[in-house]
C-alpha positions as CSV (number, residue, x, y, z in Angstrom):
1,M,-48.9,-78.0,61.4
2,S,-46.5,-77.7,58.5
3,E,-42.9,-75.9,58.5
4,L,-43.8,-74.0,55.2
5,P,-45.3,-70.9,55.8
6,H,-47.9,-71.4,52.8
7,V,-49.1,-74.6,53.9
8,F,-51.5,-75.1,56.7
9,D,-54.6,-77.3,58.0
10,A,-57.6,-75.6,58.0
11,T,-60.7,-76.4,60.2
12,T,-64.4,-76.3,60.0
13,E,-64.1,-73.2,62.3
14,T,-61.1,-71.6,60.3
15,F,-62.0,-72.5,56.8
16,E,-63.8,-69.4,56.2
17,A,-61.2,-67.3,57.6
18,E,-58.1,-69.2,56.0
19,V,-59.3,-70.3,52.7
20,L,-62.0,-68.2,50.9
21,Q,-61.2,-64.9,52.0
22,K,-57.8,-65.6,51.2
23,S,-58.4,-66.7,47.7
24,M,-60.2,-62.8,46.9
25,Q,-56.4,-62.4,47.0
26,T,-54.4,-65.0,45.8
27,P,-55.1,-67.9,44.3
28,V,-55.6,-71.0,47.0
29,L,-55.1,-74.6,46.4
30,V,-57.0,-76.8,48.3
31,D,-56.2,-80.6,49.0
32,F,-59.4,-82.4,50.5
33,W,-58.9,-85.6,52.3
34,A,-60.2,-87.8,54.8
35,T,-59.2,-90.5,57.2
């Protein structure tokens, strides 16, 4: 986990709450990456 308060890892389980719902109130930047 990042030490920056606005940088976080979202999982498949938390994506809707962490990203989609928050994006209704504030802009959200998503960086997708794969290993």
